[in-house]
N, C-alpha and C positions, 0 to 999 in steps of 0.2 A: 360522488364522481372520482375523486381521487382514489378511492380504494379501489372502484371497477377499473381504472385504468392500470392501477398498479397490480392487479390481477391478471389483467391483461398482458402486460410487460413479462412479468416474473412468477405468476401462477398463484392461487390461493395458498394461504397459510397451510403447514404441515403441522401436526402434532408432534410433541416430543419423542413418543414413544416409538416414531417411525424413524428416530436419527439411527439406528442400528442398520436398518434396511437401506441407509443411502450410503453402505461402505460400497467401496470399488474390489472388483475383481482385477487380475492381474492384466486382462486384455485393455479393459477401460482405464487402469491405473497406467499401464504405459502410456497411453494416448494423453491422459491428465498430466502426466509428469515429465513426459521426455521430449516434448516439441521445441522447448528451448535448446536442450542437448543435441538432439539431433540435425536441428536447424541451424544450429551456429556454424555450420561449414560455409554457409553462404557468406557470413561477415568476415568468419575468420580467414577463409581462402581469399577473399577480396582484400582484406588487410595484409595479408603475405604478398599478394600479386602487387599491390600499390607500394609497399615497403620497398621490394625488390627491384620492381622495374627502371626506378631510377637509375640503378647502375646496368641498365641494357640486359643483354643475354647473358652476361656473366652473373649479375645478380640473379636472374630467375632459375639458374641452374642450382641453386641453393634452396629452392622451395622444399624439394624431396627430403632432404637432410634436417632442415628445419621442423618440416611435420614431422618426421621420426621422433624428434626430440620431444616434440608437444605431446606426439601417443605414447611415450615414456612417461612423462609426468601425468596424463591421464588415467594410463594403468595404475599408477601407485596411489591416485585419488580416488580411485573406485576402490579398490582393496582396503582404504583407508574406510570409507563410506560404509562399506559393507558390513565391517566391524563395528562401526556406531550404529547402525540398525540393529543389532543383536545386543549391542551392550546397552545401547538406550533407546527402547520400543515405545516408548512415550512420544517421541518426536521432539522437532526442537533443534535437533541436529548442531550445529557448530556453537550455539547460544549455549545449550543445556551442557553440551561435554565441556565448552571452556569454564563455564562457571562451576561446575560441580569439582572441577578437578585443579584449576589453576586460580580460580577466586572470582569475586564478584566484576571487580574493573574488567578484565579478560573478557568475561561472559559478555559483560555490556559492550565492549569493544567488536566482539565478534558479533553480537545483534546490531548494532548501528551499521556494519561493514555489510551483513545481509541484508538488511531494508534497503539500503542504498542500491545494492545489487539487485535487488529483484525490481526495482523501479527503472533501473537503467537498462535491466534486459528486457523490460515491457517496450519500452521507447525504442531500443535498437533493433528489436525482432519485429516492431510494426514498420518502423523506417525503412530497414530491411527486405522486409517483404514489400512493401510499396516499390521499391528499386527494382525488383525482380520482375515487379509486373510492368513496370515502366521499361524495363530492357526488352521485354516481346511487344510492348505497345507504347512508343516513343512520344505518342501524342499526349500520354498522361504524366509524363516528365513533370511539368510545371505545376500538376495537381497532386504530388505526393503526400505534402502535409495534412491536405483535406482528406483526402483518402486515408491515411492512416488514424485520423482521429473518428472517422466514421466508424471504421474496423473496432477502433477501441470502444465505441459505444455497444457496438454489437458484442463484443466479449464481454463487457462488464454486464450487460442485461443478462447473459447466459450464465455466468458465475451467480449472479443474485438468484436464478432459479434453482440453483443448488448442483450437488457434487455427480450425482448421478446423471442429471441432464447434462451437464457440461461434460463428463467422460464420456457421454454417448455422441453429443454434437463433435467433440476434439477427436474422435476416433476416425472419421471419413479423411480429414485431410491429412492425419499422420500416416495412416495405412494406404492412401491414395500416393504419398511422397515415399513411402518405401517401396512399392510394387512397382512403381514408374522410375524412379533413383537408381535402385539396386541394379534391375536388369540392364540399364545404360551402363553402369559401371562396368560390369560383365562384358557388355558388348565392346565398350571402348578398350578393356583389356585384351580381348581377342583381335581387334585391330591393331592394338600395338605389338603383339606377339606376330603378327602376320607382316606389318609394315614396316615394324622396328619405329625406334626413337626418332624424333624429328627436331631441328633447330628451330627455335621462336621463328615465325613468319612477321615480317615488317615489323620486329621488334623496334621500339622507339631509341633513340640514341641515347645512350648514357649521360647523366646530367650531372651525377654524383659519384663518387670512387666508393668502389667496396670496402667498407671499413669495419672493424670491430663493432662500434657503437651501431651503424647501420644493419648489422646481422643481428645483435642484441635486440634493437628496437624493433624489427621484424618478428622476432620470438616472440617477443613481448606482444606484440598486437595478434598474431596467430593464437595466444593463449587463450584469447577469448572464445577459442572451441571448447574449453573447459566448463565454461558457464552453465548452469542449469544442471550438472553432474549430482549436486547435494540436495537435490528436490526431494529424492524420494525418502531421504533420512530426516527430513524435515517433517514429512506426511506420512511417516507409519501409521498412524492411528486412522487414518483414511480407508486402509485395505481391510480386506473381509480376513477373517480369522483363519489360519495364524496370521497376524499382522507381520511379524518378524520375518517368517520364511518368504511369505508371498512378497514382502517388500525386497528382501534381499535376492530372490531370483529374477524379479523385475528389474532389479539395478544392474544384474549382470549382462541380463539381455541388453539393455540399454547400452551400456558400456562397450560390448562387442559390436552393435551395430554402428555407434558413433565412431570407433573406430575403423569399420569397413568405410563408412561413408567419408570421412576426414581423410584417412591415408588414401584410400581410392581415388579421390576426386583430385587431391592436391598432386598426388604421383603421375595421374592422367593428363594434368594440366600441363606440368613442366616436361613429360616425355614425348607428348605429342605437340611440343612447341605452341601452346596456346595463347594468343595475345589478343586482350579485348579492346574495342575503343573506348572513349571518353563517357559516352553514354550508355554503356552494356556494362552489366557485370562479368566478373571472370567465369562463371558457373554458366552463364547464358552463351557465353562465347566458345564454352566447352560442348554444350548441349547442341550448339547450332553446327559446330563441328562435327560433329557425331552423326547428328540426326538430320541435318539441314533446316529448313525453315518451314517444315511442314506441320502437321496436325500435331503429330508427336512430340515435336519440340516446343509448341504451345502448350499441350498436356503438361510437359515437364515444368514450365516456367510457371504455370497454374497451379501445380503441387506444391512448387518452391514458395511461391506467393502465400499461399494457403498455410503450411506448415510453419512459415515464418511469421504469418499474421495469428495464428493459435499457439504459437511460443510464448507469447506474451502469459497466455494461461497458466504457464509453470508458476508464474510470479504470482498470478490470482488466486492459485492454490495455496501458496506458501507463505506469503507475505501477511493475509489475514492471521494464518496459524502461529505465526511467530509473532505477530503483534498480539493475538492473544494471550500467549503465552507470557510474554511481558508484562502484559494488562495484570494479568494474576498475580505476577509477583510484585505488582504494583510499581512499576516501571514507565508504564504508558496509562493513560487515562482507562479507566474501568469499563468505558462503553465498548472497548474492543474487544472485551469477554462475551458479550452477549452474541445469542444466536438470533438472527431474523428471522422472519416468517417462514423461509423455505429451509431453515435449520443449517444456515450457513452464516459466517462472522461477516455481516453484511457492512457493517462500518468499517472494516479494513478493507472490504473491496472497494468500497467508494472512495476511500482514502487514497488507495494506492492509483484508481481511475485519475483522479484530481492530480495526483504527482505526476503520473505518465503524461498526462496532456498538458501539463506545463512545460515540460522537457521538451516535448514534440514542439509545439509553439515557439518555445524560445531558441530552439536550435534550427527552427525553419524547415524540419522534416528531413534534415542531413544526417545521415546515418554515420558519414565518416568523421563529422564533428564530433559526435558522442562518443565515438568509439574511445578515445584517451580517456575518459571519465570513468571508463570499464576496466573490468578485471582487477582493479585493486582491492577493494571490496571482496570480490570473490577469493583472491588468493590469501588476503589476510583472513579471512573466516578458516580457509582451507587448512591453515598453518596452526593457527590456534586451537581447531579442531582437533588434528593430528596430535599435537603437542598435550592435549589435554588427556588423549588417549593412551599416550607412553605414560602419564602419570598413574593413568586409570589402571592399566594392567600392572604396574608395579607395586599399586596399593591392594589390588584384588586378587592379583595373581592368577591362580585357576588354570585348566589345563593349556597347555602348551602357551602360556603367557610370555616367555622370553621371544618365541617367534612374533608373536603378535606386535610386543613392544619394538622388537626390531623393524618390522614393516612399518609401523608408525613413525618410527625415527626416522627412517630413509625417507618416508614420505613427508614427514616435516621439514626435513632438510632442503628437499626438492623444492616444495611449494615455497618455502622461506626465501630460498635463493632466487627463486621465479618473482616472488612479491617484490624482493630489491631491484630486480632488473624492470620489473614493470614500472614501479614507482620512479626509479632515476630515468629510464627513457622517456617516459611519458609525462615527466612532471610538468614542464613548461607547456604541453601541450593541453593541458587541461586535467592531469590528475591531481595537481594541487588542490583542485576543489573537493576531490573526495577526501584527500587525506587531510585537509583542514574540517571536513564536515563531519566525518567520524567522531574525532574527540568533543566537537560541540554537541552530536547526539548523545554522547555519553554523560556529559554535563547536563542536560535537559533529561535524561532518564533519572538522574540521580536526584534533582530537583524536584521530579515527580512525586518520586519516592519518600523525599524528605516531608512534601507537603501532606502525604497520605498519614505519614507518621505523625505529625503535627496535627492532624483533624483528629485519628486516634487518640493522642493524648488530651484533645480538649474535649473528648466526648466521652471519656471513661466516666465508669462510676464509681472508680476505687476512691477510698476516701471521703464519698461524699455522703453525708448523713441524711435517712431517709426523712421525708418532710412530713411533720405530723400536723402544723398548723394549717386551717383551712384557706383558700385562696380568697382574696377581699373581694367584695362586690364591684366589678368593672367599673370604670369612668370612659364612657363612649363619646367620641367625635364622630360625627357624620360630614365629610365635605360633599358639598352638593352643586352640581351645574345649574340649578334652576328648580321650580316645583313642576313635578310633572309625575306620569305613572310608574316611570323607573326608579323612582326613589320610595315609595310605599312600602315595598316589602323590606327594604332596608331599615326604614324607621320602625317598621312593628316588630322587627327580629332584634333592634336595640331596646324598645320597651319592653321586651319578653324576659332580658337577662337583667335590665338595672333600670332604675329612675334617674340615674344621673346622665342625662343624653344632653348634649350640645352638637347644634349643626353649624357650620361655618360655609361661608360663601366668598367669594375672591372676586373683587369688584376690580375690573380691568379698566372701565371708563365710570370717570363719576356721574354718578345717579342713576345709574342701570340697577341698584341695588335695590332702589325702591319698590319697584314693582314685585322683586322676589320676596321683599321681605312682607308686604302687603298678601300676597297668596300664602305665604307661610303661616301667618298668624290666623287665615281662615282654616286651614288644615291643622294644623299642629300649635295651637296657641300657648300648649303648656311647656313646650321645648324651645329654648331660647336659640335664637339665629345670630351668631356673630358675624358682620361682615369687615372682612379684611381688605384694606385697599392695596393696590398693585399698580404703582406709579409707572413700572417698567413694564407693565403687560405681561410680567409671568405669573402661571398659575402655580406650579410647582413649589419655587423657593418660599413664597408668602406663606403656604399650608406648613412647610417644613417648620418655617421660624415660630408660626401659631402652635404648633404640637410642642416644639420645645420649649416655648413661655409657658403654656398651661403646665407640662411635666414639671417645670422647675417649680411653679405656683403651687402645686398637689405632691410635694415631695412627700409621701406619707406612705410610702409602699403600696399605693394603689395601681393596678394594672391600666394603664393607658392603652385602650382599645380604639381602633380606628376601623370604621366599617364604612365599606367603599361599595357604593351602588354602580353598577356597571350594565348598561344595556348592550345586548347581542345581536346584531342586525341578522336578517333572514338569512341572508347569502353570504358565504366567506368572504366574496370579492367585496362588500357592501362594507367591512371593516375599514379597507382602505380610504374610504370617503370620511373617515371620522379622524378626530386628533389621539384618540387613545391614552386621553389623559389620566384615567384610571390606571392603565397599566404603568404608565410612567411614574406616577405616584408611588404604586407599588413598588417598583423597582430602586425608586429613591430612598423609601423607607426600609427596605429589606438589605440594601447595601450600604446604609448608613450606621457605623458602630456608635452604639450607645455607652453612653459613662453608666459605671456599675450603680445599680439602684434603680436605673431607668430603665423600665421594660414597655414594649409596645407591641400590641398584638395586633395583626391585621387580617380583617375577615372581608371578605368578597361576597357580596351579594348580586348574582347575576340577573337580569330581567332579558327575557327572550323576546325580542319582537316576532310576532304572527308574520308570515309571507302575505 
C-alpha cells in the first residue's frame, strides 16, 4: 500500500541508465535555477522601502541610488560566477572553489554558508509569496503560514519526482511572471516619460533621521536581491551537453533579467512616488497604481506569488547537490550521496523541506522577521568563491588570466565590504544567529569526517594476519517468550548448527514459568531451559546479565550465538500492538561494546503469521 501511494505521489522508480535523459535544456534550466534570483525583487524592494520609509519622503528619495549600487554588486557577482562555471564545471560552486584554492576550512565555511542560505531562501521565498497573495486578497492574511507550508509540501513532491518534471512544472510560473511583469515595467516607464516624476503620495511622516547607518542598513537588506545568483554554478552537471557553455549562457540571461526587473521596479517605485499600506507590499502598490484593481492587477499578483512560491525550487535544486558533494567528501552522512527512485537526491530534498518548515513555523510565516538572517551566508559564500578564483588564476595562469584575476579581485572586495555592512547593520536583528551557526556547522562537518576516518581505521585489514584456524562450534542461547509455533524454526536451526543449545525464559511473575517448563519438556526434552527471575519486571536487562554470566563461564574462545525467534504479524500496523521485545534485545546487544575475547553472534529467525 505504501509503495503504491509513493508511486502515485512521486512516480514509479526510474532505471539508472535514464540519468542522462534527465538533464535540463536552457529553457527548463532557467526555470529551475532562476526563480529565486528573479523573484528576489519582491522582498528586496519591500525591505528597501521599509528601510527608507521611516525617514519619510527624504528617505524614499534614496531608493534609486541604493538600487543602482546593488545592481553594480550584482554585475560583479555574475561575472565571477560565469568564470566559476567554466573553471569548475563539475558543480559545487563556492564550496569547490574555496576548498580547492583556499583550503579545507574556508571551503567548509562556504559550504555551511550556502546550506544555511538555501534554507533561508526557501523560507523567505514562500513567506514572501504568501504576502503577495494576501496583498491582493486581504482575507488570506491570517493564513499565510498555513499556505506557505502547503505550497512547501507541493514543491517537495514535485522535486522528488525528478529534475525534468520539476523544470517543466516550474517553467509555467517563471515565464508567466516574465511575460506579465516585463510589459508592466515598460508601461510604467512610458507613463513616467509622459507624466514625469511624482512626489510620494500620502507618505508617512518621518520617525527617524536619515543617517549613514540607516542608508547602510537599507543597502544591506536590499542586497537580498542577489540571493540565488550562484545557483547555476552549483548545478552545472544538471545541464545538457555542453554543460559549461549552456550554464554560462543561462547565467548571463538570468543576470540581465534580474537587472531589468530590480532596477526597473525600484526606479518606478521611487519616481512614481509609490507608497504602500501596512498590509500591502510595495510591488502590489506599484501594480495597483499602474494597472488599477482589475483582472490584470490580479494576474500580476498571482504570477508574483507563483514565482515566489517556486523560488524555493532553487534551493531544492542546489541544497541536495551541495549536500551530496559534502557527503562524498565525508563531511555529511553518506546517505546524502544516494540517488532515490526518481534519480534525485531524495534525502537532501527531505532534509531541506524539514528545515524550511521549522523556520516557517518558528517565525510564524513572517517574511520581514526572516530577512535579518538572510544574505550573510550568501555574501560570505560570494566572497570566499571570488577569493578562491583569484588564487586559481594566479596558480593556473592561462589566457587572459590577469584580466580574470583582476575582475575576481574587484568582485571579492565588493562582496567582502558588503558582507561587513550586512553583518554589522543586521547583527542585532538576527544576523548573529547565522554568524554563530556557520562555525557550528564547520565543527559538525569536521566531526563527521573524523568519525568516518576512525571507522576506516577500525575496519582496515592492513596489518591483520589471515585467519587459518577453523571457527569453533558455536554455543547457542535461545531467548523464548513461551512455547509456541513461532519458536519451532529457531530451535530447528539451532540444532542444525550445534548440539550445545540452551533456552532461556525471563520470569516476570513468580510461578508463571511452571507451565512454560512443562510444555518445553514435552517438545524438546533434550534441550535445557533456564528460567531467569526478574523481580523488577524487566526482560532485556536480565537476559543481558544472563548472557554476560554464561560468556564468563565459557571463556574458551567459543562463539556465543544468540538466536532470536521473532514472529511477524500479517499487517504492518499490527506490529504496533506488540511489545517488540526481540527488536529491543537486538538493539541492546548490537550496541553493547564487548570486552576483547567475548564475541556474540545474533541470528534473527522470523516467523510470518498468515493473514
